[in-house]
PDB file of N, CA, C and O in Angstrom, chain B, residues numbered from 101:
ATOM      1  N   UNK B 101       0.844  -1.183   0.000  1.00  0.00           N
ATOM      2  CA  UNK B 101       0.000   0.000   0.000  1.00  0.00           C
ATOM      3  C   UNK B 101       0.889   1.247   0.000  1.00  0.00           C
ATOM      4  O   UNK B 101       1.790   1.378   0.829  1.00  0.00           O
ATOM      5  N   UNK B 102       0.631   2.139  -0.919  1.00  0.00           N
ATOM      6  CA  UNK B 102       1.398   3.373  -1.024  1.00  0.00           C
ATOM      7  C   UNK B 102       0.623   4.489  -0.327  1.00  0.00           C
ATOM      8  O   UNK B 102      -0.521   4.779  -0.678  1.00  0.00           O
ATOM      9  N   UNK B 103       1.250   5.097   0.644  1.00  0.00           N
ATOM     10  CA  UNK B 103       0.603   6.139   1.424  1.00  0.00           C
ATOM     11  C   UNK B 103       0.803   7.497   0.750  1.00  0.00           C
ATOM     12  O   UNK B 103       1.929   7.882   0.437  1.00  0.00           O
ATOM     13  N   UNK B 104      -0.294   8.212   0.532  1.00  0.00           N
ATOM     14  CA  UNK B 104      -0.217   9.532  -0.071  1.00  0.00           C
ATOM     15  C   UNK B 104       0.116  10.547   1.013  1.00  0.00           C
ATOM     16  O   UNK B 104      -0.613  10.692   1.995  1.00  0.00           O
ATOM     17  N   UNK B 105       1.237  11.251   0.817  1.00  0.00           N
ATOM     18  CA  UNK B 105       1.687  12.251   1.783  1.00  0.00           C
ATOM     19  C   UNK B 105       1.846  13.586   1.074  1.00  0.00           C
ATOM     20  O   UNK B 105       2.236  13.640  -0.092  1.00  0.00           O
ATOM     21  N   UNK B 106       1.541  14.663   1.789  1.00  0.00           N
ATOM     22  CA  UNK B 106       1.743  16.016   1.276  1.00  0.00           C
ATOM     23  C   UNK B 106       1.839  16.968   2.457  1.00  0.00           C
ATOM     24  O   UNK B 106       1.506  16.613   3.588  1.00  0.00           O
ATOM     25  N   UNK B 107       2.301  18.188   2.177  1.00  0.00           N
ATOM     26  CA  UNK B 107       2.503  19.176   3.232  1.00  0.00           C
ATOM     27  C   UNK B 107       1.870  20.502   2.861  1.00  0.00           C
ATOM     28  O   UNK B 107       1.734  20.831   1.682  1.00  0.00           O
ATOM     29  N   UNK B 108       1.488  21.254   3.868  1.00  0.00           N
ATOM     30  CA  UNK B 108       1.004  22.612   3.666  1.00  0.00           C
ATOM     31  C   UNK B 108       2.128  23.413   3.012  1.00  0.00           C
ATOM     32  O   UNK B 108       3.255  23.399   3.509  1.00  0.00           O
ATOM     33  N   UNK B 109       1.848  24.111   1.910  1.00  0.00           N
ATOM     34  CA  UNK B 109       2.908  24.875   1.242  1.00  0.00           C
ATOM     35  C   UNK B 109       3.342  26.124   2.007  1.00  0.00           C
ATOM     36  O   UNK B 109       4.360  26.729   1.671  1.00  0.00           O
ATOM     37  N   UNK B 110       2.592  26.512   3.016  1.00  0.00           N
ATOM     38  CA  UNK B 110       2.941  27.697   3.798  1.00  0.00           C
ATOM     39  C   UNK B 110       3.820  27.359   4.998  1.00  0.00           C
ATOM     40  O   UNK B 110       4.877  27.962   5.186  1.00  0.00           O
ATOM     41  N   UNK B 111       3.383  26.393   5.812  1.00  0.00           N
ATOM     42  CA  UNK B 111       4.114  26.101   7.051  1.00  0.00           C
ATOM     43  C   UNK B 111       4.801  24.734   7.058  1.00  0.00           C
ATOM     44  O   UNK B 111       5.597  24.451   7.953  1.00  0.00           O
ATOM     45  N   UNK B 112       4.507  23.892   6.080  1.00  0.00           N
ATOM     46  CA  UNK B 112       5.138  22.583   6.004  1.00  0.00           C
ATOM     47  C   UNK B 112       4.493  21.500   6.840  1.00  0.00           C
ATOM     48  O   UNK B 112       5.010  20.384   6.909  1.00  0.00           O
ATOM     49  N   UNK B 113       3.361  21.807   7.483  1.00  0.00           N
ATOM     50  CA  UNK B 113       2.659  20.799   8.287  1.00  0.00           C
ATOM     51  C   UNK B 113       2.289  19.614   7.389  1.00  0.00           C
ATOM     52  O   UNK B 113       1.702  19.797   6.323  1.00  0.00           O
ATOM     53  N   UNK B 114       2.634  18.408   7.824  1.00  0.00           N
ATOM     54  CA  UNK B 114       2.429  17.215   7.010  1.00  0.00           C
ATOM     55  C   UNK B 114       1.068  16.576   7.168  1.00  0.00           C
ATOM     56  O   UNK B 114       0.456  16.625   8.235  1.00  0.00           O
ATOM     57  N   UNK B 115       0.607  15.973   6.084  1.00  0.00           N
ATOM     58  CA  UNK B 115      -0.659  15.244   6.045  1.00  0.00           C
ATOM     59  C   UNK B 115      -0.433  13.895   5.384  1.00  0.00           C
ATOM     60  O   UNK B 115       0.451  13.752   4.539  1.00  0.00           O
ATOM     61  N   UNK B 116      -1.232  12.907   5.767  1.00  0.00           N
ATOM     62  CA  UNK B 116      -1.206  11.588   5.143  1.00  0.00           C
ATOM     63  C   UNK B 116      -2.644  11.172   4.852  1.00  0.00           C
ATOM     64  O   UNK B 116      -3.534  11.329   5.688  1.00  0.00           O
ATOM     65  N   UNK B 117      -2.852  10.644   3.658  1.00  0.00           N
ATOM     66  CA  UNK B 117      -4.171  10.129   3.276  1.00  0.00           C
ATOM     67  C   UNK B 117      -4.171   8.625   3.527  1.00  0.00           C
ATOM     68  O   UNK B 117      -4.200   7.829   2.588  1.00  0.00           O
ATOM     69  N   UNK B 118      -4.138   8.243   4.806  1.00  0.00           N
ATOM     70  CA  UNK B 118      -4.032   6.835   5.198  1.00  0.00           C
ATOM     71  C   UNK B 118      -5.199   5.985   4.701  1.00  0.00           C
ATOM     72  O   UNK B 118      -5.015   4.818   4.352  1.00  0.00           O
ATOM     73  N   UNK B 119      -6.372   6.553   4.669  1.00  0.00           N
ATOM     74  CA  UNK B 119      -7.563   5.797   4.262  1.00  0.00           C
ATOM     75  C   UNK B 119      -7.872   5.937   2.773  1.00  0.00           C
ATOM     76  O   UNK B 119      -8.878   5.421   2.288  1.00  0.00           O
ATOM     77  N   UNK B 120      -6.997   6.639   2.056  1.00  0.00           N
ATOM     78  CA  UNK B 120      -7.167   6.868   0.614  1.00  0.00           C
ATOM     79  C   UNK B 120      -8.549   7.442   0.292  1.00  0.00           C
ATOM     80  O   UNK B 120      -9.254   6.943  -0.586  1.00  0.00           O
ATOM     81  N   UNK B 121      -8.923   8.506   1.024  1.00  0.00           N
ATOM     82  CA  UNK B 121     -10.224   9.122   0.805  1.00  0.00           C
ATOM     83  C   UNK B 121     -10.179  10.236  -0.236  1.00  0.00           C
ATOM     84  O   UNK B 121     -11.223  10.683  -0.711  1.00  0.00           O
ATOM     85  N   UNK B 122      -8.967  10.690  -0.597  1.00  0.00           N
ATOM     86  CA  UNK B 122      -8.843  11.733  -1.611  1.00  0.00           C
ATOM     87  C   UNK B 122      -8.888  11.100  -2.993  1.00  0.00           C
ATOM     88  O   UNK B 122      -8.081  10.229  -3.318  1.00  0.00           O
ATOM     89  N   UNK B 123      -9.838  11.549  -3.798  1.00  0.00           N
ATOM     90  CA  UNK B 123      -9.986  10.995  -5.142  1.00  0.00           C
ATOM     91  C   UNK B 123      -8.893  11.489  -6.064  1.00  0.00           C
ATOM     92  O   UNK B 123      -8.551  12.672  -6.068  1.00  0.00           O
ATOM     93  N   UNK B 124      -8.352  10.578  -6.840  1.00  0.00           N
ATOM     94  CA  UNK B 124      -7.356  10.898  -7.850  1.00  0.00           C
ATOM     95  C   UNK B 124      -8.016  11.710  -8.963  1.00  0.00           C
ATOM     96  O   UNK B 124      -9.134  11.404  -9.378  1.00  0.00           O
ATOM     97  N   UNK B 125      -7.332  12.733  -9.441  1.00  0.00           N
ATOM     98  CA  UNK B 125      -7.854  13.543 -10.536  1.00  0.00           C
ATOM     99  C   UNK B 125      -8.832  14.623 -10.119  1.00  0.00           C
ATOM    100  O   UNK B 125      -9.379  15.323 -10.971  1.00  0.00           O
ATOM    101  N   UNK B 126      -9.060  14.769  -8.836  1.00  0.00           N
ATOM    102  CA  UNK B 126      -9.999  15.771  -8.309  1.00  0.00           C
ATOM    103  C   UNK B 126      -9.235  16.786  -7.466  1.00  0.00           C
ATOM    104  O   UNK B 126      -8.428  16.412  -6.615  1.00  0.00           O
ATOM    105  N   UNK B 127      -9.490  18.072  -7.704  1.00  0.00           N
ATOM    106  CA  UNK B 127      -8.830  19.124  -6.938  1.00  0.00           C
ATOM    107  C   UNK B 127      -9.493  19.237  -5.569  1.00  0.00           C
ATOM    108  O   UNK B 127     -10.705  19.425  -5.468  1.00  0.00           O
ATOM    109  N   UNK B 128      -8.687  19.120  -4.523  1.00  0.00           N
ATOM    110  CA  UNK B 128      -9.187  19.164  -3.147  1.00  0.00           C
ATOM    111  C   UNK B 128      -8.707  20.454  -2.488  1.00  0.00           C
ATOM    112  O   UNK B 128      -7.533  20.811  -2.590  1.00  0.00           O
ATOM    113  N   UNK B 129      -9.613  21.146  -1.816  1.00  0.00           N
ATOM    114  CA  UNK B 129      -9.207  22.352  -1.104  1.00  0.00           C
ATOM    115  C   UNK B 129      -9.089  22.035   0.390  1.00  0.00           C
ATOM    116  O   UNK B 129      -9.930  21.346   0.967  1.00  0.00           O
ATOM    117  N   UNK B 130      -8.033  22.553   0.986  1.00  0.00           N
ATOM    118  CA  UNK B 130      -7.723  22.317   2.389  1.00  0.00           C
ATOM    119  C   UNK B 130      -7.548  23.640   3.114  1.00  0.00           C
ATOM    120  O   UNK B 130      -7.267  24.672   2.505  1.00  0.00           O
ATOM    121  N   UNK B 131      -7.720  23.586   4.426  1.00  0.00           N
ATOM    122  CA  UNK B 131      -7.335  24.677   5.307  1.00  0.00           C
ATOM    123  C   UNK B 131      -6.421  24.032   6.339  1.00  0.00           C
ATOM    124  O   UNK B 131      -6.840  23.144   7.081  1.00  0.00           O
ATOM    125  N   UNK B 132      -5.173  24.484   6.383  1.00  0.00           N
ATOM    126  CA  UNK B 132      -4.183  23.866   7.254  1.00  0.00           C
ATOM    127  C   UNK B 132      -4.634  23.936   8.710  1.00  0.00           C
ATOM    128  O   UNK B 132      -5.063  24.982   9.197  1.00  0.00           O
ATOM    129  N   UNK B 133      -4.527  22.805   9.384  1.00  0.00           N
ATOM    130  CA  UNK B 133      -4.923  22.761  10.795  1.00  0.00           C
ATOM    131  C   UNK B 133      -3.880  23.395  11.713  1.00  0.00           C
ATOM    132  O   UNK B 133      -4.140  23.597  12.899  1.00  0.00           O
ATOM    133  N   UNK B 134      -2.701  23.710  11.175  1.00  0.00           N
ATOM    134  CA  UNK B 134      -1.664  24.346  11.993  1.00  0.00           C
ATOM    135  C   UNK B 134      -1.630  25.864  11.786  1.00  0.00           C
ATOM    136  O   UNK B 134      -1.669  26.619  12.758  1.00  0.00           O
ATOM    137  N   UNK B 135      -1.556  26.320  10.519  1.00  0.00           N
ATOM    138  CA  UNK B 135      -1.417  27.766  10.261  1.00  0.00           C
ATOM    139  C   UNK B 135      -2.704  28.411   9.739  1.00  0.00           C
ATOM    140  O   UNK B 135      -2.765  29.633   9.598  1.00  0.00           O
ATOM    141  N   UNK B 136      -3.716  27.618   9.454  1.00  0.00           N
ATOM    142  CA  UNK B 136      -5.037  28.073   8.988  1.00  0.00           C
ATOM    143  C   UNK B 136      -5.047  28.643   7.564  1.00  0.00           C
ATOM    144  O   UNK B 136      -6.062  29.196   7.139  1.00  0.00           O
ATOM    145  N   UNK B 137      -3.952  28.523   6.826  1.00  0.00           N
ATOM    146  CA  UNK B 137      -3.928  29.002   5.451  1.00  0.00           C
ATOM    147  C   UNK B 137      -4.540  27.969   4.518  1.00  0.00           C
ATOM    148  O   UNK B 137      -4.361  26.768   4.715  1.00  0.00           O
ATOM    149  N   UNK B 138      -5.265  28.435   3.497  1.00  0.00           N
ATOM    150  CA  UNK B 138      -5.850  27.511   2.533  1.00  0.00           C
ATOM    151  C   UNK B 138      -4.796  27.023   1.533  1.00  0.00           C
ATOM    152  O   UNK B 138      -3.821  27.718   1.250  1.00  0.00           O
ATOM    153  N   UNK B 139      -5.014  25.816   1.006  1.00  0.00           N
ATOM    154  CA  UNK B 139      -4.180  25.307  -0.080  1.00  0.00           C
ATOM    155  C   UNK B 139      -4.952  24.245  -0.849  1.00  0.00           C
ATOM    156  O   UNK B 139      -6.004  23.786  -0.404  1.00  0.00           O
ATOM    157  N   UNK B 140      -4.422  23.857  -2.008  1.00  0.00           N
ATOM    158  CA  UNK B 140      -5.095  22.923  -2.912  1.00  0.00           C
ATOM    159  C   UNK B 140      -4.198  21.737  -3.193  1.00  0.00           C
ATOM    160  O   UNK B 140      -2.980  21.877  -3.308  1.00  0.00           O
ATOM    161  N   UNK B 141      -4.813  20.561  -3.302  1.00  0.00           N
ATOM    162  CA  UNK B 141      -4.086  19.319  -3.544  1.00  0.00           C
ATOM    163  C   UNK B 141      -4.734  18.592  -4.718  1.00  0.00           C
ATOM    164  O   UNK B 141      -5.958  18.503  -4.814  1.00  0.00           O
ATOM    165  N   UNK B 142      -3.886  18.073  -5.612  1.00  0.00           N
ATOM    166  CA  UNK B 142      -4.340  17.268  -6.738  1.00  0.00           C
ATOM    167  C   UNK B 142      -3.466  16.029  -6.813  1.00  0.00           C
ATOM    168  O   UNK B 142      -2.239  16.129  -6.823  1.00  0.00           O
ATOM    169  N   UNK B 143      -4.092  14.866  -6.866  1.00  0.00           N
ATOM    170  CA  UNK B 143      -3.376  13.601  -6.994  1.00  0.00           C
ATOM    171  C   UNK B 143      -3.632  13.076  -8.399  1.00  0.00           C
ATOM    172  O   UNK B 143      -4.781  12.931  -8.817  1.00  0.00           O
ATOM    173  N   UNK B 144      -2.561  12.793  -9.120  1.00  0.00           N
ATOM    174  CA  UNK B 144      -2.685  12.270 -10.481  1.00  0.00           C
ATOM    175  C   UNK B 144      -1.959  10.934 -10.564  1.00  0.00           C
ATOM    176  O   UNK B 144      -0.857  10.784 -10.037  1.00  0.00           O
ATOM    177  N   UNK B 145      -2.591   9.954 -11.238  1.00  0.00           N
ATOM    178  CA  UNK B 145      -1.961   8.660 -11.466  1.00  0.00           C
ATOM    179  C   UNK B 145      -1.455   8.604 -12.893  1.00  0.00           C
ATOM    180  O   UNK B 145      -2.200   8.898 -13.829  1.00  0.00           O
ATOM    181  N   UNK B 146      -0.212   8.234 -13.069  1.00  0.00           N
ATOM    182  CA  UNK B 146       0.404   8.168 -14.389  1.00  0.00           C
ATOM    183  C   UNK B 146      -0.135   6.966 -15.170  1.00  0.00           C
ATOM    184  O   UNK B 146      -0.213   5.856 -14.642  1.00  0.00           O
ATOM    185  N   UNK B 147      -0.502   7.199 -16.418  1.00  0.00           N
ATOM    186  CA  UNK B 147      -0.998   6.107 -17.260  1.00  0.00           C
ATOM    187  C   UNK B 147       0.133   5.192 -17.717  1.00  0.00           C
ATOM    188  O   UNK B 147      -0.110   4.052 -18.113  1.00  0.00           O
ATOM    189  N   UNK B 148       1.368   5.686 -17.663  1.00  0.00           N
ATOM    190  CA  UNK B 148       2.514   4.891 -18.111  1.00  0.00           C
ATOM    191  C   UNK B 148       3.096   4.035 -16.986  1.00  0.00           C
ATOM    192  O   UNK B 148       3.235   2.823 -17.148  1.00  0.00           O
ATOM    193  N   UNK B 149       3.435   4.645 -15.854  1.00  0.00           N
ATOM    194  CA  UNK B 149       4.102   3.897 -14.773  1.00  0.00           C
ATOM    195  C   UNK B 149       3.199   3.620 -13.575  1.00  0.00           C
ATOM    196  O   UNK B 149       3.618   2.931 -12.645  1.00  0.00           O
ATOM    197  N   UNK B 150       1.983   4.131 -13.573  1.00  0.00           N
ATOM    198  CA  UNK B 150       0.946   3.963 -12.536  1.00  0.00           C
ATOM    199  C   UNK B 150       1.316   4.537 -11.163  1.00  0.00           C
ATOM    200  O   UNK B 150       0.677   4.201 -10.166  1.00  0.00           O
ATOM    201  N   UNK B 151       2.324   5.383 -11.101  1.00  0.00           N
ATOM    202  CA  UNK B 151       2.709   6.025  -9.841  1.00  0.00           C
ATOM    203  C   UNK B 151       1.825   7.259  -9.623  1.00  0.00           C
ATOM    204  O   UNK B 151       1.551   8.011 -10.558  1.00  0.00           O
ATOM    205  N   UNK B 152       1.387   7.454  -8.382  1.00  0.00           N
ATOM    206  CA  UNK B 152       0.630   8.654  -8.018  1.00  0.00           C
ATOM    207  C   UNK B 152       1.606   9.785  -7.710  1.00  0.00           C
ATOM    208  O   UNK B 152       2.598   9.590  -7.007  1.00  0.00           O
ATOM    209  N   UNK B 153       1.314  10.972  -8.245  1.00  0.00           N
ATOM    210  CA  UNK B 153       2.079  12.173  -7.925  1.00  0.00           C
ATOM    211  C   UNK B 153       1.126  13.165  -7.286  1.00  0.00           C
ATOM    212  O   UNK B 153       0.012  13.368  -7.770  1.00  0.00           O
ATOM    213  N   UNK B 154       1.565  13.783  -6.194  1.00  0.00           N
ATOM    214  CA  UNK B 154       0.758  14.760  -5.471  1.00  0.00           C
ATOM    215  C   UNK B 154       1.263  16.160  -5.805  1.00  0.00           C
ATOM    216  O   UNK B 154       2.454  16.444  -5.686  1.00  0.00           O
ATOM    217  N   UNK B 155       0.349  17.028  -6.223  1.00  0.00           N
ATOM    218  CA  UNK B 155       0.667  18.419  -6.525  1.00  0.00           C
ATOM    219  C   UNK B 155      -0.039  19.302  -5.500  1.00  0.00           C
ATOM    220  O   UNK B 155      -1.204  19.071  -5.173  1.00  0.00           O
ATOM    221  N   UNK B 156       0.668  20.317  -4.992  1.00  0.00           N
ATOM    222  CA  UNK B 156       0.128  21.191  -3.957  1.00  0.00           C
ATOM    223  C   UNK B 156       0.359  22.650  -4.364  1.00  0.00           C
ATOM    224  O   UNK B 156       1.444  23.014  -4.817  1.00  0.00           O
ATOM    225  N   UNK B 157      -0.676  23.477  -4.195  1.00  0.00           N
ATOM    226  CA  UNK B 157      -0.590  24.909  -4.512  1.00  0.00           C
ATOM    227  C   UNK B 157      -1.161  25.737  -3.370  1.00  0.00           C
ATOM    228  O   UNK B 157      -2.058  25.294  -2.651  1.00  0.00           O
ATOM    229  N   UNK B 158      -0.630  26.940  -3.215  1.00  0.00           N
ATOM    230  CA  UNK B 158      -1.176  27.891  -2.234  1.00  0.00           C
ATOM    231  C   UNK B 158      -2.462  28.520  -2.744  1.00  0.00           C
ATOM    232  O   UNK B 158      -3.359  28.833  -1.961  1.00  0.00           O
ATOM    233  N   UNK B 159      -2.552  28.706  -4.052  1.00  0.00           N
ATOM    234  CA  UNK B 159      -3.746  29.286  -4.679  1.00  0.00           C
ATOM    235  C   UNK B 159      -4.323  28.275  -5.665  1.00  0.00           C
ATOM    236  O   UNK B 159      -3.615  27.390  -6.144  1.00  0.00           O
ATOM    237  N   UNK B 160      -5.593  28.411  -5.958  1.00  0.00           N
ATOM    238  CA  UNK B 160      -6.241  27.484  -6.882  1.00  0.00           C
ATOM    239  C   UNK B 160      -5.555  27.562  -8.243  1.00  0.00           C
ATOM    240  O   UNK B 160      -5.455  28.639  -8.829  1.00  0.00           O
ATOM    241  N   UNK B 161      -5.081  26.411  -8.750  1.00  0.00           N
ATOM    242  CA  UNK B 161      -4.384  26.422 -10.032  1.00  0.00           C
ATOM    243  C   UNK B 161      -5.343  26.649 -11.200  1.00  0.00           C
ATOM    244  O   UNK B 161      -6.519  26.291 -11.138  1.00  0.00           O
ATOM    245  N   UNK B 162      -4.819  27.244 -12.250  1.00  0.00           N
ATOM    246  CA  UNK B 162      -5.618  27.440 -13.457  1.00  0.00           C
ATOM    247  C   UNK B 162      -5.665  26.127 -14.233  1.00  0.00           C
ATOM    248  O   UNK B 162      -4.867  25.221 -13.990  1.00  0.00           O
ATOM    249  N   UNK B 163      -6.602  26.035 -15.160  1.00  0.00           N
ATOM    250  CA  UNK B 163      -6.696  24.850 -16.017  1.00  0.00           C
ATOM    251  C   UNK B 163      -5.400  24.687 -16.809  1.00  0.00           C
ATOM    252  O   UNK B 163      -4.937  23.567 -17.024  1.00  0.00           O
ATOM    253  N   UNK B 164      -4.817  25.805 -17.242  1.00  0.00           N
ATOM    254  CA  UNK B 164      -3.570  25.753 -18.007  1.00  0.00           C
ATOM    255  C   UNK B 164      -2.444  25.149 -17.167  1.00  0.00           C
ATOM    256  O   UNK B 164      -1.673  24.329 -17.664  1.00  0.00           O
ATOM    257  N   UNK B 165      -2.346  25.547 -15.906  1.00  0.00           N
ATOM    258  CA  UNK B 165      -1.327  25.001 -15.007  1.00  0.00           C
ATOM    259  C   UNK B 165      -1.490  23.499 -14.857  1.00  0.00           C
ATOM    260  O   UNK B 165      -0.517  22.752 -14.952  1.00  0.00           O
ATOM    261  N   UNK B 166      -2.714  23.057 -14.622  1.00  0.00           N
ATOM    262  CA  UNK B 166      -2.989  21.633 -14.443  1.00  0.00           C
ATOM    263  C   UNK B 166      -2.683  20.855 -15.727  1.00  0.00           C
ATOM    264  O   UNK B 166      -2.183  19.732 -15.664  1.00  0.00           O
ATOM    265  N   UNK B 167      -2.978  21.439 -16.879  1.00  0.00           N
ATOM    266  CA  UNK B 167      -2.751  20.737 -18.145  1.00  0.00           C
ATOM    267  C   UNK B 167      -1.273  20.556 -18.469  1.00  0.00           C
ATOM    268  O   UNK B 167      -0.933  19.736 -19.322  1.00  0.00           O
ATOM    269  N   UNK B 168      -0.383  21.300 -17.811  1.00  0.00           N
ATOM    270  CA  UNK B 168       1.054  21.202 -18.064  1.00  0.00           C
ATOM    271  C   UNK B 168       1.771  20.242 -17.114  1.00  0.00           C
ATOM    272  O   UNK B 168       2.986  20.072 -17.219  1.00  0.00           O
ATOM    273  N   UNK B 169       1.046  19.613 -16.194  1.00  0.00           N
ATOM    274  CA  UNK B 169       1.661  18.731 -15.207  1.00  0.00           C
ATOM    275  C   UNK B 169       2.207  17.457 -15.836  1.00  0.00           C
ATOM    276  O   UNK B 169       1.709  16.983 -16.858  1.00  0.00           O
ATOM    277  N   UNK B 170       3.246  16.914 -15.201  1.00  0.00           N
ATOM    278  CA  UNK B 170       3.843  15.658 -15.654  1.00  0.00           C
ATOM    279  C   UNK B 170       4.106  14.761 -14.449  1.00  0.00           C
ATOM    280  O   UNK B 170       4.212  15.240 -13.320  1.00  0.00           O
ATOM    281  N   UNK B 171       4.210  13.472 -14.695  1.00  0.00           N
ATOM    282  CA  UNK B 171       4.470  12.486 -13.649  1.00  0.00           C
ATOM    283  C   UNK B 171       5.784  12.800 -12.949  1.00  0.00           C
ATOM    284  O   UNK B 171       6.795  13.068 -13.599  1.00  0.00           O
ATOM    285  N   UNK B 172       5.764  12.766 -11.629  1.00  0.00           N
ATOM    286  CA  UNK B 172       6.961  13.024 -10.850  1.00  0.00           C
ATOM    287  C   UNK B 172       7.951  11.871 -10.874  1.00  0.00           C
ATOM    288  O   UNK B 172       9.098  12.035 -10.457  1.00  0.00           O
ATOM    289  N   UNK B 173       7.529  10.705 -11.356  1.00  0.00           N
ATOM    290  CA  UNK B 173       8.401   9.540 -11.387  1.00  0.00           C
ATOM    291  C   UNK B 173       9.066   9.343 -12.755  1.00  0.00           C
ATOM    292  O   UNK B 173      10.288   9.224 -12.844  1.00  0.00           O
ATOM    293  N   UNK B 174       8.255   9.310 -13.816  1.00  0.00           N
ATOM    294  CA  UNK B 174       8.807   9.020 -15.149  1.00  0.00           C
ATOM    295  C   UNK B 174       8.779  10.219 -16.099  1.00  0.00           C
ATOM    296  O   UNK B 174       9.362  10.161 -17.181  1.00  0.00           O
ATOM    297  N   UNK B 175       8.106  11.307 -15.704  1.00  0.00           N
ATOM    298  CA  UNK B 175       8.077  12.507 -16.532  1.00  0.00           C
ATOM    299  C   UNK B 175       7.026  12.543 -17.621  1.00  0.00           C
ATOM    300  O   UNK B 175       6.974  13.497 -18.398  1.00  0.00           O
ATOM    301  N   UNK B 176       6.188  11.522 -17.692  1.00  0.00           N
ATOM    302  CA  UNK B 176       5.137  11.479 -18.707  1.00  0.00           C
ATOM    303  C   UNK B 176       4.132  12.600 -18.461  1.00  0.00           C
ATOM    304  O   UNK B 176       3.690  12.807 -17.331  1.00  0.00           O
ATOM    305  N   UNK B 177       3.774  13.319 -19.517  1.00  0.00           N
ATOM    306  CA  UNK B 177       2.796  14.399 -19.407  1.00  0.00           C
ATOM    307  C   UNK B 177       1.419  13.826 -19.107  1.00  0.00           C
ATOM    308  O   UNK B 177       1.043  12.777 -19.631  1.00  0.00           O
ATOM    309  N   UNK B 178       0.671  14.526 -18.258  1.00  0.00           N
ATOM    310  CA  UNK B 178      -0.704  14.111 -17.980  1.00  0.00           C
ATOM    311  C   UNK B 178      -1.668  14.598 -19.044  1.00  0.00           C
ATOM    312  O   UNK B 178      -2.812  14.144 -19.088  1.00  0.00           O
ATOM    313  N   UNK B 179      -1.235  15.510 -19.902  1.00  0.00           N
ATOM    314  CA  UNK B 179      -2.079  15.995 -20.991  1.00  0.00           C
ATOM    315  C   UNK B 179      -2.283  14.862 -21.981  1.00  0.00           C
ATOM    316  O   UNK B 179      -1.314  14.280 -22.468  1.00  0.00           O
ATOM    317  N   UNK B 180      -3.514  14.550 -22.277  1.00  0.00           N
ATOM    318  CA  UNK B 180      -3.833  13.477 -23.207  1.00  0.00           C
ATOM    319  C   UNK B 180      -4.102  14.060 -24.584  1.00  0.00           C
ATOM    320  O   UNK B 180      -5.055  14.819 -24.756  1.00  0.00           O
ATOM    321  N   UNK B 181      -3.273  13.716 -25.571  1.00  0.00           N
ATOM    322  CA  UNK B 181      -3.523  14.244 -26.918  1.00  0.00           C
ATOM    323  C   UNK B 181      -4.812  13.684 -27.482  1.00  0.00           C
ATOM    324  O   UNK B 181      -5.207  12.561 -27.171  1.00  0.00           O
ATOM    325  N   UNK B 182      -5.452  14.466 -28.304  1.00  0.00           N
ATOM    326  CA  UNK B 182      -6.696  14.055 -28.956  1.00  0.00           C
ATOM    327  C   UNK B 182      -6.334  13.302 -30.226  1.00  0.00           C
ATOM    328  O   UNK B 182      -5.970  13.919 -31.226  1.00  0.00           O
ATOM    329  N   UNK B 183      -6.428  11.978 -30.201  1.00  0.00           N
ATOM    330  CA  UNK B 183      -6.055  11.134 -31.337  1.00  0.00           C
ATOM    331  C   UNK B 183      -7.124  11.089 -32.420  1.00  0.00           C
ATOM    332  O   UNK B 183      -6.877  10.555 -33.501  1.00  0.00           O
ATOM    333  N   UNK B 184      -8.298  11.634 -32.157  1.00  0.00           N
ATOM    334  CA  UNK B 184      -9.403  11.518 -33.102  1.00  0.00           C
ATOM    335  C   UNK B 184      -9.163  12.293 -34.389  1.00  0.00           C
ATOM    336  O   UNK B 184      -9.723  11.939 -35.426  1.00  0.00           O
ATOM    337  N   UNK B 185      -8.334  13.355 -34.349  1.00  0.00           N
ATOM    338  CA  UNK B 185      -8.089  14.173 -35.518  1.00  0.00           C
ATOM    339  C   UNK B 185      -6.892  13.705 -36.351  1.00  0.00           C
ATOM    340  O   UNK B 185      -6.590  14.302 -37.385  1.00  0.00           O
ATOM    341  N   UNK B 186      -6.214  12.649 -35.913  1.00  0.00           N
ATOM    342  CA  UNK B 186      -5.012  12.198 -36.601  1.00  0.00           C
ATOM    343  C   UNK B 186      -5.304  11.359 -37.822  1.00  0.00           C
ATOM    344  O   UNK B 186      -4.401  11.105 -38.619  1.00  0.00           O
ATOM    345  N   UNK B 187      -6.525  10.926 -37.994  1.00  0.00           N
ATOM    346  CA  UNK B 187      -6.869  10.075 -39.136  1.00  0.00           C
ATOM    347  C   UNK B 187      -7.268  10.932 -40.316  1.00  0.00           C
ATOM    348  O   UNK B 187      -8.447  11.224 -40.514  1.00  0.00           O
ATOM    349  N   UNK B 188      -6.277  11.335 -41.104  1.00  0.00           N
ATOM    350  CA  UNK B 188      -6.546  12.135 -42.299  1.00  0.00           C
ATOM    351  C   UNK B 188      -6.528  11.226 -43.519  1.00  0.00           C
ATOM    352  O   UNK B 188      -5.689  10.333 -43.627  1.00  0.00           O
ATOM    353  N   UNK B 189      -7.472  11.465 -44.446  1.00  0.00           N
ATOM    354  CA  UNK B 189      -7.551  10.638 -45.656  1.00  0.00           C
ATOM    355  C   UNK B 189      -6.764  11.244 -46.773  1.00  0.00           C
ATOM    356  O   UNK B 189      -6.716  10.685 -47.869  1.00  0.00           O
TER     357      UNK B 189
END
C-alpha cells in the first residue's frame, strides 16, 4: 500500500491520506490545521508507470497550469492528446 503524503505549502505541516479518501484527478481544497492558510491538492496517477504524484498549490491552479503537469516519477505528461483528428484521408 502506497501512502499519499503532502505538506502545507505555507508552514510545512504534514498530512497523510491513510484511508485513501482523496480521489485521484480531483482538486481538493484544504485549510491547514496548523497555520489556517488555505491550499489545494491534486493527486494524479500516471498512465505509463501507474505512480501517483501529489501536486500542492497555495492558490487554486488554473486549467492551463494543471494541463502542463507531468508524472513526478517518469516525466510522462498528464495531458492526453486528442487522437481523433489524426486520421486524415
